[in-house]
N, C-alpha and C positions, 0 to 999 in steps of 0.2 A: 755834659761838658764836651764829650767827644764830638757831638753834632755841632756844637758852637765852634770848636776848633776847626773842624772840617769846613765850616761855613766862613772861616776867615778870622776868628778870634786869634789874637797874637800874644795873649798873656792872660793871666788870672790874677786879680787883685783880691787879697783877703784883708778885710777891714779889721781894725783893732778890737772889735767887740769879741772876736774869738779868743777865748782864754779869760776874758773879763766878764761879759754879760750873757753870752750865749748859753742857754740851758737846753738839756735834752728833754724828752717827753716826761721823764721822771723828776724834772726840776733840778738836776745836777749840772754843775758847771761843766761845759765842754772844754777840755784842755786843748791847747794848740797841738799837742802831740797825741791826741786821742786816736787810737788805732782805727776807729771807724772812718777816719779821714785819709788813711794811708793810700787808698785806691785813687784818691784825687791827686795827691802828690806824685804817685807813680805814673799816672796817666799823663800828667803834665811833662814829666821827664821823658816818657815814651814818645810823646808827640812833639817834643822839642819846644814846649811853651814855658817861658819863665813865670815864676810865681812872685808877684810883689806882695810881700807879707808885712803887715803893719801890726806888730804885737805890742801889747801894753801901752804905756804912756811914759812920759819922763819919770824917772825914779822919784823925783821930788814930789810928785803927786801923792805919794804914800807917806810922806814925812809930815811932821806937825806944821800946821798953817800958822806960822809965827814969823817974826821979823828975821829969823835966820834962814828961812826958806826962800831961795832965789825965785821960786814960782809963786810967791805969796800973792802978788797982785793978780796974776792970772786966776789963781784959785779963789780970790775974793770976788772977781768979776764973773767967774764961771764956777760956782761952788760944786756943780755936778761932776766936775772933773776930779775932785778929791777922791782918793781911794782909801777908805778907812781900813787899816791893816786888820782890824778886828773882824771885818766882814768880807774882805776880799783876799784872793790869792795874792801873795807877795809879788813885787816886781821881779825878784830873783827867780821865783818859781816859774812865772810866766815866760820870762826870757830864757830860762833853762829849757822849758818845753819848746820854745822857738828854735833853739839850737839843736835840740834832739831831732827834729824832723830833718834838718839839714844833714846831720850825721847819718840818719837812717836812709835817706833818699839821695845818695850821692849822684845819681843820674839826672837829678832835677836841679835846675838853676833857680836859686832863691835870691830875690832882691830884698834885703833886710832894710826896711824903710828907716829914714831919718838917722842915718849913721848907727842904726841899731840901738839908739838912745845912749850911745857911748861917745858922743862927740867931745865930752869933757875928759875922756880917758882913751886917747888914741892908741896907747900901748895895748890896752885890753882889746880894743876894736881890731887892731892888727893881729893879735893872737887869735881872735875869733875867725878872722879871714884866713889866717894860716891853717887853722884847724879844719876849716870848711872850704875846700877849693871850689865848691859849687855855690858859694855865697858871694854876692856883690852887694854894694850898698849905695845909698844916694843921700844927697845933702839937703833936700827940701825941708824947710821949717827949722833947720838947726845950723844954718850957716854962721850964726853969731858965735857959736861955740868955737868954731875954727878961728874966728877973728880975734879971740882972746889969747890965742897961742899961735901966732903967725909962723914962727920958725918950725915948731913941731908939726903944724898943719901942712906947711909947704913940703916938709920931708915926707909926711904921711902920704900926701897926694902924689909925690914922685914915686914912692915905694909901691903904691897900690893904684897907679894911674889906670890900669886896665880893669879895675874892679870898683870904680866909683862913678856913679851916674849923676848927671845934672838934669833937672827938668822942673817944669812947672805945669800944673794942670790948668786947664781953661775952665772957668766956672760955667761957661755955656755948654761944655761938653762932658759934664759929669753929673751923676745922680746922687753923689754923697750928700 
């Protein structure tokens, strides 16, 4: 990582499988706040590189796949996105781990992807931003949540204007 940063890398992206599907050599789930990863977060802070971290999935992916689930169609079309609570860490646990690393590594800037999956609850997202001055967020893939609450979203964007990023990845420039 140090060599990559010295060679010009300007950030680190952590894909959502950390905390979900990543297993260690013993077959155990690697949590987002696994202490074995502390050196990575610390190095990014030391070298001034932000960490774009995409933890979990929308909380509805853990809820029953029925007509009351807003993500029903997406889960029907992509059933592998469903997270059975009986066999997966909960959304709350994964996101708790996500915020733990921000609290532990105050010298590192973390970009919490997709409004930290809290676009439907801007009050809670604001509290998370207030608790973690080293956290910023971005709106890719969740802009519709803001559209459902235009007045609250407008005020949120005014209040946190220096902590919200806008961007779109280019399919031809990514290996995801």
